[in-house]
C-alpha angles and dihedrals in degrees: 000000000000125000094259091056091048092052093046092050092047092046093048090051089053090051091052091047095052096077092049092049094048092048094044093048091051097247087122107050118240097187092111091048091053090050092049090048090060091044089055090058106271112141110259090228090057097044095084092050092048092049091048090049092050092048092049091051091049093051097044095042091041092055091046091049094048096047097038096246104151090329095176092053090046090051092051092048091052090047091054088054100037102048097060091037090055096050095041099038101039105036094156091171088070091054099057110144095016132101089250094063099087097042091048092047091050092049091047091052091045090054093047088053089052089048088054091051092048091049089052092050092046092050096046105093100194108059118174121218120245095243122057116262120251121261089245093057091047092051091049089051091049091049090051092051092047091049091050092050091049091051092050091047091052091049092055 
């Protein structure tokens, strides 16, 4: 992987993480989501705990995703949260003929795009960190590669 690919992968992960960070930190209001959670049958006494749990997950996984700290695990954690939230919270097919249809459809499609990005991150095995690696780590990696090539040359 060349340096341009590393920077593009790291930058794209940051872009995906931004919405989760903004939502989790409360910059994007979730008051309507909390109300809809209760309307969908969640106990009102449990709604605050569920919203706090979701926000905590979004912040922790968003930071991990942005900085490249176990990014594949962070992507999977966000997927586990986002897939059911998308189908329960943005059921546009139930809004046909109402003024809520288009906004729900747009939010559903936005979430499916985020799901696609998270799937891509989760499936990409080699994920660079946001900050450059130290010279020491690079030299250790180079030594490991040289040792592996010597072993394969001896085996031939």
